[in-house]
C-alpha positions, 0 to 999 in steps of 0.5 A, spaced: 826 352 809 828 353 817 833 356 821 838 354 826 837 360 830 830 362 829 831 367 835 836 371 831 830 374 826 829 378 832 835 382 831 831 384 824 829 389 829 834 393 829 832 395 822 828 401 825 834 404 829 836 408 822 829 410 821 829 413 827 835 416 828 834 419 821 827 422 823 830 424 829 835 428 827 830 432 822 830 439 826 826 444 823 831 449 819 831 457 821 829 461 815 833 467 813 832 471 808 838 472 804 837 476 798 843 474 793 840 467 794 833 469 791 834 467 784 837 460 787 830 459 791 826 456 785 832 451 782 832 448 791 825 448 790 825 443 784 830 439 786 829 438 793 823 431 792 829 428 789 834 429 794 829 426 799 827 420 795 834 419 796 835 420 802 829 414 803 833 410 799 839 411 803 836 409 810 832 403 807 839 400 804 842 401 811 835 398 815 836 392 809 843 391 810 841 390 818 835 386 816 839 381 812 844 380 817 839 378 822 838 373 817 844 371 815 845 369 822 839 365 824 843 360 819 837 358 814 837 352 811 833 350 805 833 342 802 840 340 798 835 339 792 832 345 792 837 351 793 839 352 786 830 353 787 831 358 793 838 362 789 833 363 783 827 366 787 832 370 791 836 373 785 828 375 783 828 378 789 833 382 788 831 384 781 825 387 784 829 391 788 833 394 783 827 396 779 823 398 785 829 403 785 829 405 778 822 406 779 822 411 785 828 414 782 825 415 775 818 418 779 822 423 783 826 426 778 820 426 773 822 422 768 817 421 762 811 418 762 815 411 759 820 410 763 816 411 770 811 406 767 816 401 764 820 401 770 814 401 775 811 394 771 818 391 771 817 392 779 810 389 780 811 384 775 819 381 779 814 382 785 808 377 783 814 373 780 818 372 786 812 372 791 809 366 786 815 362 785 816 362 793 809 360 795 810 354 790 817 353 793 814 352 800 807 348 798 811 344 792 818 342 793 822 338 798 821 339 805 826 342 809 831 339 813 830 337 820 833 343 826 836 338 831 842 335 827 843 330 834 836 327 833 837 319 832 838 315 825 834 310 822 841 307 818 841 301 813 848 298 811 849 294 805 855 291 805 857 288 798 860 282 799 862 279 792 867 275 790 871 282 788 871 285 794 876 280 796 880 284 791 887 286 795 890 293 795 895 296 799 895 290 803 887 291 804 882 287 801 876 291 799 872 288 805 877 290 810 876 297 808 869 297 808 869 294 814 872 300 817 868 305 813 863 303 816 865 301 823 866 309 823 860 311 820 856 306 825 860 310 831 859 317 828 851 316 828 847 320 833 845 316 839 839 313 840 839 310 832 838 304 830 842 301 825 841 294 820 847 291 817 845 287 810 849 282 806 842 279 804 836 280 801 834 280 809 835 282 815 833 287 822 835 293 825 840 290 831 839 291 839 843 297 839 849 300 835 854 296 839 851 290 837 851 292 830 858 292 830 859 285 833 855 283 827 860 287 823 865 283 825 862 277 822 862 279 815 865 274 810 865 274 803 860 270 800 863 268 793 856 269 789 854 276 786 851 281 791 844 283 789 843 290 790 838 292 788 834 287 792 838 289 798 836 296 797 829 295 795 829 291 803 833 297 806 828 302 804 822 297 806 826 297 814 828 304 814 820 307 811 817 302 817 820 306 822 818 311 827 825 315 826 824 321 822 831 321 819 832 314 814 838 313 811 841 307 807 848 306 806 851 302 800 858 301 801 860 296 794 867 296 790 862 298 784 863 292 780 857 292 775 855 284 776 852 286 783 846 291 779 844 286 774 837 286 777 836 294 777 830 294 772 827 289 776 826 292 782 825 299 779 830 302 784 829 309 782 821 309 783 823 307 791 825 313 793 820 318 790 815 315 794 813 319 801 817 319 806 823 321 803 830 316 805 837 318 804 841 314 799 849 314 800 854 310 796 860 308 798 866 307 793 871 302 795 873 300 789 880 301 786 879 305 780 884 302 775 884 294 777 888 289 775 887 282 774 889 275 771 882 270 770 880 263 769 872 263 766 867 258 766 869 250 766 867 247 759 866 239 758 865 236 752 861 231 754 856 231 760 858 223 763 864 219 761 865 212 760 871 208 763 877 208 758 874 214 755 877 222 754 874 229 755 876 236 753 876 241 758 875 248 756 876 255 759 878 262 758 884 266 761 882 273 761 887 279 764 884 287 765 885 293 760 889 297 765 895 292 766 900 290 760 899 283 756 905 278 758 905 271 757 902 266 763 902 258 765 896 255 766 897 247 769 891 242 770 893 238 777 891 231 779 888 229 786 891 223 787 887 218 789 886 216 797 881 211 801 884 214 807 883 222 805 880 226 807 881 227 815 881 232 820 888 232 823 890 237 828 885 240 826 886 242 820 883 239 813 888 233 810 886 232 803 890 228 798 895 231 794 895 234 787 901 234 782 901 237 775 900 233 769 899 238 764 901 245 763 900 251 757 903 258 755 897 262 754 900 268 751 895 275 752 901 281 749 897 282 744 889 280 746 886 280 753 883 273 752 884 266 750 882 259 750 885 254 753 883 246 752 885 240 756 884 234 754 884 228 759 885 221 757 884 214 759 878 215 764 877 210 770 872 208 773 870 212 780 871 219 782 876 224 780 879 231 782 882 236 778 884 243 778 885 248 773 890 254 776 894 260 773 901 260 775 902 266 777 899 270 783 894 277 782 890 281 788 884 277 786 885 269 787 878 267 787 878 266 779 885 263 779 883 257 780 877 252 778 875 245 781 873 240 777 870 234 779 869 227 774 864 223 775 866 215 771 860 212 774 858 204 771 852 203 767 848 197 771 845 190 767 843 191 761 837 188 758 835 186 751 828 184 750 827 180 743 826 174 738 833 171 737 835 174 732 841 177 728 839 184 730 838 182 737 846 180 737 848 186 734 845 190 740 847 186 745 855 187 743 853 195 742 851 195 748 857 192 751 861 197 750 856 203 754 860 200 760 856 195 763 859 189 765 853 185 764 849 185 758 844 179 758 839 178 752 831 175 753 826 172 749 820 175 748 816 168 751 820 169 757 818 175 759 813 173 763 817 169 768 824 174 767 827 178 773 827 184 769 827 189 775 834 186 776 837 190 770 838 197 769 836 198 762 831 194 758 831 193 750 825 192 747 827 190 740 821 190 735 817 187 739 811 182 736 806 179 740 807 182 747 801 180 752 797 185 757 801 181 762 808 182 758 806 191 757 804 190 765 810 187 767 814 193 763 810 199 764 811 197 772 818 196 772 819 203 768 814 207 774 818 204 779 825 208 776 828 203 770 829 205 763 826 202 757 828 203 750 823 201 745 826 200 737 820 199 733 821 195 726 817 190 721 816 185 726 812 189 731 806 188 726 802 193 721 799 200 723 792 197 724 794 191 728 799 196 732 793 201 734 790 195 737 795 191 740 797 191 748 804 194 746 801 201 743 800 203 750 808 203 751 808 207 744 809 215 745 803 216 740 799 213 735 803 209 730 799 211 723 803 208 717 809 206 715 813 211 710 816 208 704 822 210 700 826 208 694 833 205 696 836 210 692 832 216 695 837 219 700 833 226 702 831 223 708 835 222 714 837 224 722 836 231 725 837 233 732 832 236 735 834 238 741 842 238 739 842 240 748 839 233 750 843 228 754 842 223 749 848 227 744 853 227 750 858 223 746 858 228 741 861 233 746 856 238 744 858 239 737 852 235 735 852 240 728 857 237 726 856 229 725 854 226 718 847 224 720 846 226 712 851 220 710 846 216 714 839 215 709 832 213 713 828 208 707 822 206 712 820 209 718 813 209 722 810 214 722 808 216 730 803 222 732 805 224 739 799 224 744 799 226 751 799 221 757 794 219 761 798 222 767 798 228 762 805 228 760 807 231 753 812 227 749 819 230 747 822 229 740 829 229 741 830 227 733 827 228 727 826 226 720 828 230 715 824 233 710 817 231 713 819 233 721 816 227 724 819 223 730 825 219 729 827 219 736 822 220 742 822 221 749 816 220 755 817 219 762 813 215 765 813 215 774 820 214 775 822 212 769 823 214 762 822 210 755 826 212 748 823 210 743 826 210 736 822 209 729 826 205 725 830 198 726 837 199 729 841 195 728 839 192 722 841 186 720 846 186 714 843 179 712 837 182 710 834 177 703 827 178 704 825 185 704 828 191 702 832 195 708 829 201 713 835 204 713 843 205 713 844 207 721 848 201 722 850 199 716 854 205 712 862 205 714 861 211 718 856 210 722 859 212 728 853 218 730 848 212 730 853 209 735 854 215 739 846 216 739 845 209 742 850 209 747 848 216 750 840 213 749 843 207 754 847 211 759 841 216 759 836 210 761 840 209 766 840 215 770 848 216 770 847 223 766 843 225 772 849 225 777 852 232 777 859 233 779 860 240 778 856 246 781 856 253 782 857 256 789 849 257 793 846 251 789 845 244 792 847 237 791 844 232 790 848 224 789 844 218 787 845 213 793 843 206 792 843 202 798 846 196 794 853 199 792 853 206 797 853 207 805 848 209 808 850 215 812 856 220 810 861 224 814 861 231 809 868 235 809 867 243 807 873 247 803 874 251 809 875 243 814 868 244 817 864 237 818 858 234 819 853 228 818 849 227 812 843 220 812 841 218 805 834 221 804 830 217 799 835 213 796 840 220 795 844 224 799 844 232 799 848 238 800 846 243 801 847 251 800 854 250 798 857 256 799 864 256 798 869 255 792 872 248 792 871 240 794 865 238 798 868 230 800 863 225 803 866 220 806 863 213 809 864 206 810 861 199 807 865 193 806 870 199 804 872 206 804 868 210 799 870 217 798 865 221 793 864 229 792 863 234 788 866 241 786 864 247 786 866 254 783 864 262 782 861 263 776 866 268 772 861 274 771 861 275 779 869 276 779 868 282 773 871 287 775 869 292 771 865 298 775 859 301 773 860 309 771 856 315 775 852 316 768 849 309 768 848 309 776 845 315 775 840 312 770 838 307 776 837 311 781 836 317 779 841 323 779 838 326 786 839 319 789 846 319 787 851 321 791 858 317 792 863 318 796 870 315 796 872 316 804 868 318 811 869 326 810 866 325 803 860 321 807 859 326 812 859 333 807 855 328 802 850 326 808 850 332 812 848 336 806 842 331 804 841 330 812 841 338 814 839 341 807 844 346 805 846 353 809 844 360 805 849 364 810 855 364 805 849 366 799 846 372 804 852 375 807 855 375 800 850 379 798 850 384 805 857 385 802 854 388 796 849 392 800 855 395 803 859 397 798 853 400 795 850 404 802 858 406 802 857 408 794 851 412 796 853 416 802 859 419 798 854 422 794 851 425 800 857 427 804 864 430 800 870 431 804 873 438 805 880 439 802 882 444 805 882 440 812 874 443 815 870 438 816 865 434 811 860 438 807 853 435 806 849 436 799 841 438 800 839 439 794 842 445 790 844 448 797 850 447 800 850 448 808 857 449 813 
């Protein structure tokens, strides 16, 4: 407990004034013999002690009133969290006073011994309880507030810059309101205070308040979730590392739930339990019942695209529960191709025009969300830009549009290596549908002198008789970044010879045996083991629906996987049913990859000298095998690594072969900023994608080259669902959950936490009660003479005129 005016406690000395006056006014009575009253003398002596006790009680009551007045005027303050405790202590003390009065009255009135003992014991217990509780409160309770209200403060202001802060209400975004509140807050801080503005989990104190205000002006929407728990942790570290005694952390937010996702990870409640104490204040600038239409994340039916193919683009349309349902139009816009754009004209970014190519209406009158799907057909080679947008506007615009870039790349030259068989011709025919303009064939005997480094992917089809130089050449080809697909079949040899053959160095494991089943046993077939892998790209995320069970396998190699010499572990992409043995296996080597099929594909339809190995390509419904083969080729070609769509905060990497692309680009951001980018290690890096929209690259070879990527904010960061106070109390602790809506609330809340709670109103209430009691007791000693004479004083059983 502290006192605002400690010197006024000296006024408590005035409490002795009534005592001095009382003693001074006690004149010795003159004895007068009055025979008529001799029978009353015994009664007077009997009651005189009782009246003396009551007079002393009245005197003590008047002194206590003056003492409490001095105590109240000294303006005692206690910590806000200890107010209830101190009031309880005061209540126990008041009960102790009342019990003491009852004890003295019963003692003076010669009440029964049991009454005297009960009141005496009660008063003693209450006095001990009040004293002990006071000591515990002082020693173990929260520290008393500071006396000097103008002492400087070490303050950290955390500003939520997530996309939801761009919500506009009354012609102001939530960030505009936040900046206004923070500006007023900084200006009202005591002089010589230190202020730090945090919009990310890093920052330091500004040089002065003016510097902090200039920093505040530069705060912008970041288009990704604000990690408020981590920033609170950083803010607490900053203020605790400062020498100022007052330490305060302010969080200005719209209370969006997505910004508190990592609260448990940082243990925010425990941060404030440590010493020295840090005050936490939350400023809620959000809208109580926000209204918003929004688009969800985009989902593509397949990751990579082939020329002439199609792709399905799916998203969700949602509305907040606070707004009435209605129909809304969702449009798909395509950007026109223009090799001369983008460019900067009159200081503004100029990009190709967009046209609406599809439109759908979504009815949300009976539901809060619905799915919308667009099909984009007849894709052409190159980079194409699309947008999906809501036709109607709302207060939050960031989730009304989604950007989409489709990269329809070409597969480089392909090579089929194998004996001149029908299977090799069939393989070359299948690969010609992969998008490659060149598919060449190579005899095994020609491999030694064949320039395989010119090809992007090589298919080693059921090879037999490969020499060590041949295997070494293929291994170097893969190590340097080439893609190799090995198809194991009947010609490769028997298990014993294959284990010792040079080709085993390229295999993902040890070929133990060849499993055989009757041609009418259809219980073994392909089972995708990693359906999210890129080789399943042509299944559009629905690989589980592919009818692999109708494509039985009768013969296959049993391969026991093993680690490579570099420690890389092969990954099984497809397994066989029943046995679970690997059917399609991937292994990484150097910069390249090898995919091994443990059964022959494709298999000639004119096989007469042996039983067929499978029906993977002989069945009329063999399209799953076709899609799996093309997916493997495109994956090995590296085109699946070419990502074209990113989330805010990520960095984009685009491959840049020197024979096809320029060595320098000019980058155009969605805002219109430009910079030069150089190619490094065959890749173009676009770091720190901070804005939603299209980032465009423009370069020149023998012709203009335009490339780009699309960037979107994740759908969850624009979720306007608000945190409830009860949820915040769990995260922060009830004692730290102070929420204010405006600056006046802040001043009240922070003032109580910074300076404590005053006991003045409670003490004055007690003073008023004591004054009432004093008046009531005084009337018991003095009575009014209705005859117009002066008041008479009661003294025992005697009345004096």
